[in-house]
C-alpha positions as CSV (number, residue, x, y, z in Angstrom):
1,M,0.0,0.0,0.0
2,S,1.4,3.4,-1.0
3,P,2.4,5.9,1.7
4,K,-0.1,8.4,0.2
5,R,-3.0,5.9,0.7
6,I,-1.8,5.0,4.2
7,S,-1.7,8.7,5.1
8,A,-5.3,9.2,3.8
9,I,-6.6,6.3,5.8
10,L,-4.9,7.6,9.0
11,T,-6.3,11.0,8.4
12,I,-9.9,9.6,8.1
13,L,-9.4,7.4,11.2
14,G,-8.1,10.5,13.1
15,L,-11.1,12.5,12.1
16,F,-13.4,9.7,13.2
17,L,-11.7,9.4,16.6
18,F,-11.8,13.1,17.1
19,A,-15.6,13.2,16.3
20,S,-16.2,10.3,18.7
21,L,-14.3,12.0,21.5
22,A,-16.0,15.3,20.9
23,A,-19.5,13.9,20.7
24,P,-21.6,14.9,23.7
25,N,-22.6,12.2,26.2
26,V,-26.4,12.0,25.4
27,Q,-28.4,10.9,28.4
28,A,-32.1,10.0,28.7
29,A,-34.3,12.8,29.7
30,T,-35.1,13.0,33.4
31,Y,-38.4,14.1,34.9
32,G,-39.6,15.2,38.2
33,F,-43.0,15.3,39.9
34,T,-44.6,18.5,40.9
35,T,-47.6,17.9,43.2
36,F,-50.3,20.4,43.9
37,D,-53.6,20.7,45.8
38,V,-56.2,23.4,45.6
39,P,-55.9,25.2,48.9
40,G,-58.4,23.8,51.4
41,A,-59.3,20.8,49.1
42,T,-59.8,17.3,50.5
43,D,-59.4,15.8,47.0
44,T,-57.8,17.3,43.9
45,H,-58.2,15.7,40.4
46,A,-56.2,17.0,37.4
47,R,-57.8,16.0,34.2
48,S,-56.3,17.9,31.2
49,I,-53.2,19.9,30.3
50,N,-52.6,22.1,27.3
51,A,-49.3,23.0,25.5
52,S,-48.7,26.0,27.8
53,G,-48.9,23.8,30.9
54,Q,-52.3,25.1,32.0
55,I,-54.2,22.3,33.9
56,A,-57.9,21.9,34.3
57,G,-59.7,19.6,36.8
58,F,-61.9,19.6,39.8
59,Y,-61.7,19.3,43.6
60,W,-63.8,18.7,46.7
61,D,-63.9,21.3,49.4
62,D,-64.2,20.6,53.2
63,L,-68.0,20.5,52.8
64,N,-67.7,17.8,50.2
65,R,-68.7,20.1,47.3
66,P,-67.0,19.7,43.9
67,H,-65.7,22.7,42.0
68,G,-63.7,23.1,38.8
69,F,-60.3,24.8,38.6
70,V,-57.5,26.0,36.2
71,Y,-54.0,25.8,37.5
72,S,-51.5,28.1,35.7
73,N,-48.0,29.3,36.7
74,G,-48.7,28.4,40.4
75,T,-52.0,30.1,40.5
76,F,-55.5,28.5,40.9
77,T,-58.6,30.0,39.2
78,I,-61.7,28.4,40.8
79,L,-64.5,27.6,38.4
80,V,-68.0,27.7,39.9
81,V,-71.0,28.2,37.7
82,T,-73.5,30.6,39.3
83,K,-76.2,28.7,41.3
84,A,-74.6,25.4,40.5
85,T,-74.3,22.8,43.3
86,K,-71.4,20.9,41.5
87,T,-68.9,22.0,38.8
88,F,-66.6,19.6,37.0
89,A,-63.9,20.8,34.6
90,Y,-62.7,18.1,32.2
91,S,-60.7,19.5,29.3
92,I,-58.7,22.6,28.4
93,N,-57.5,23.7,25.0
94,A,-54.5,25.8,23.8
95,S,-56.4,29.1,24.3
96,G,-57.3,28.2,27.9
97,Q,-60.9,27.5,27.1
98,V,-62.3,24.9,29.5
99,T,-65.2,22.5,29.1
100,G,-67.0,20.3,31.6
101,F,-70.4,20.1,33.2
102,Y,-72.3,21.4,36.2
103,Q,-75.3,20.3,38.3
104,D,-78.1,22.7,39.1
105,V,-80.3,22.8,42.2
106,S,-82.7,20.3,40.5
107,D,-79.8,17.8,40.1
108,R,-79.8,18.2,36.3
109,N,-76.4,18.2,34.5
110,H,-75.5,20.9,31.9
111,G,-72.4,21.1,29.8
112,F,-70.4,24.3,29.7
113,V,-67.6,26.2,28.0
114,Y,-65.5,28.6,30.1
115,S,-63.7,31.3,28.1
116,N,-62.1,34.5,29.3
117,G,-64.1,34.5,32.6
118,T,-67.4,33.7,31.0
119,F,-69.5,30.5,31.2
120,T,-71.6,29.4,28.3
121,T,-74.1,26.6,29.0
122,L,-74.4,23.7,26.6
123,D,-77.6,21.7,26.5
124,G,-78.3,19.1,23.8
125,P,-81.5,19.3,21.8
126,G,-84.4,18.4,24.1
127,A,-81.8,17.3,26.7
128,T,-82.6,16.4,30.3
129,E,-78.8,15.8,31.0
130,T,-75.7,17.1,29.1
131,A,-72.0,16.5,29.8
132,A,-69.3,18.2,27.8
133,L,-66.0,16.2,28.1
134,S,-63.4,17.4,25.5
135,I,-62.6,20.6,23.6
136,N,-60.1,21.1,20.8
137,D,-58.1,24.2,19.9
138,S,-60.8,25.4,17.5
139,G,-63.3,25.4,20.4
140,Q,-65.3,22.4,19.1
141,V,-66.7,20.4,22.0
142,T,-67.8,16.8,22.3
143,G,-69.8,15.0,24.9
144,Y,-73.1,13.3,25.4
145,Y,-76.7,14.1,26.4
146,W,-79.9,12.4,27.4
147,D,-83.3,13.4,26.0
148,G,-85.5,11.1,28.0
149,S,-85.5,8.4,25.4
150,G,-81.8,7.6,25.1
151,A,-78.3,8.9,25.1
152,Y,-76.6,10.6,22.1
153,G,-73.1,11.8,21.4
154,F,-72.7,15.3,20.2
155,L,-70.2,17.6,18.4
156,Y,-70.7,21.3,19.2
157,G,-69.2,24.2,17.3
158,N,-70.2,27.8,16.3
159,G,-73.4,27.5,18.3
160,T,-74.6,24.3,16.5
161,F,-75.1,20.8,17.9
162,T,-74.4,17.8,15.6
163,T,-75.9,14.6,17.1
164,F,-74.5,11.1,16.5
165,D,-75.2,7.6,17.7
166,T,-75.2,4.0,16.6
167,P,-78.1,1.5,16.3
168,N,-78.8,-0.7,19.3
169,H,-76.8,1.2,21.8
170,A,-77.9,1.8,25.4
171,F,-75.2,4.4,26.3
172,I,-72.6,6.4,24.5
173,Q,-69.7,8.4,25.9
174,P,-67.4,10.5,23.6
175,T,-64.0,11.0,25.4
176,S,-61.8,13.0,23.0
177,I,-61.8,15.3,20.0
178,N,-58.8,16.2,17.8
179,A,-58.0,19.3,15.7
180,S,-59.9,17.9,12.7
181,G,-63.1,17.4,14.7
182,Q,-62.7,13.6,14.8
183,V,-64.2,12.1,18.0
184,T,-63.5,8.9,19.8
185,G,-65.1,7.2,22.8
186,Y,-67.1,4.1,23.5
187,Y,-70.7,2.9,23.7
188,T,-72.6,0.0,25.3
189,T,-74.9,-2.2,23.3
190,S,-78.6,-2.5,24.3
191,V,-78.9,-6.1,23.0
192,M,-77.6,-9.2,24.9
193,P,-74.9,-9.9,25.6
194,R,-74.2,-6.3,26.4
195,L,-70.7,-5.3,25.1
196,T,-68.8,-2.0,25.2
197,N,-67.2,-1.0,22.0
198,G,-65.0,1.9,21.0
199,F,-65.7,4.2,18.1
200,V,-64.5,7.0,15.8
201,Y,-66.9,9.6,14.5
202,S,-65.4,11.5,11.6
203,G,-67.2,13.7,9.0
204,S,-70.7,12.1,9.8
205,A,-69.2,8.6,9.5
206,F,-69.5,6.4,12.7
207,T,-66.9,3.6,12.8
208,P,-67.1,1.0,15.6
209,L,-63.8,-0.2,17.1
210,D,-63.9,-3.7,18.3
211,I,-60.6,-5.5,18.9
212,P,-60.6,-9.1,17.4
213,S,-59.7,-10.9,20.6
214,P,-61.0,-14.2,22.1
215,G,-63.3,-13.6,25.0
216,L,-63.4,-9.8,24.4
217,D,-65.8,-8.0,26.7
218,S,-65.1,-4.3,26.2
219,T,-63.0,-1.8,24.1
220,L,-62.7,1.6,25.7
221,A,-61.3,4.3,23.3
222,A,-59.9,7.1,25.4
223,S,-58.0,9.6,23.2
224,I,-57.4,10.5,19.6
225,N,-54.5,12.6,18.2
226,D,-54.4,14.9,15.2
227,S,-53.3,12.1,12.9
228,G,-56.4,10.1,13.8
229,Q,-54.6,7.5,15.9
230,V,-56.7,6.2,18.8
231,T,-55.5,4.8,22.1
232,G,-57.4,3.1,25.0
233,S,-57.8,-0.2,26.6
234,Y,-59.6,-3.5,26.2
235,C,-60.7,-6.3,28.5
236,N,-60.7,-10.0,27.7
237,V,-61.0,-11.7,31.1
238,V,-64.2,-10.9,32.9
239,D,-65.9,-12.4,36.0
240,K,-68.6,-11.2,38.3
241,G,-66.3,-8.7,39.9
242,G,-65.6,-7.0,36.6
243,C,-62.6,-6.9,34.3
244,R,-59.6,-8.9,35.5
245,S,-57.2,-8.5,32.5
246,S,-56.9,-5.1,30.7
247,H,-54.5,-4.3,27.9
248,G,-53.7,-1.1,26.0
249,F,-54.1,-0.6,22.3
250,V,-53.2,1.9,19.5
251,Y,-55.5,2.0,16.5
252,G,-54.6,3.6,13.2
253,G,-55.1,3.0,9.5
254,G,-57.6,0.2,10.2
255,T,-55.1,-1.8,12.3
256,F,-54.9,-2.5,16.1
């Protein structure tokens, strides 16, 4: 081998060695827990966090009354709908808008959106009970309502309710809405044997999510991201005490 070629190889090896020594020692990210309690609360439940780190949830006071809250930069804002006996905050978006539901003096539940210090009540068409459970960054809200004859999912935006359901269901609970207005959640069938299935509602199309698993009893879809991927859990070992074997899942592109 010629001296010129040997010199070139040594130069390359030297550069490689230098780069290896100069490379930073990359370590896994570390995380710490910050705990908080609403002052005077007996129980505090954080339910949702936005990209700015604002947190929405609810707590019980020393008289066993639940109230909503927003926690931001170390400060609590208490959310109590006027004349409500109970207020539950469930979801917060990037603008700090909060959705949830409250109970009036007649023990009826009403959905709400809290924005810039103002509460807007949401009641489904002909509803006797309404619960708003998730809000996206466009201010679209999803949840469910009862009208005396059954339960329905809803999508609310710009003052308009869009209702959705599926045949032969006894109960439906939307749990999450993404930036495109796609909704996921779960429903319980009204026919025997009663099963709980997940679903995705997108552009007026209702798609049931039922994991093909032996002995499957329930599929609970909990959250949907902006790509339309869904995550949740399913149960395939059930006895009289309930589910004894739960597993997580991710659903996307028609595949679990």
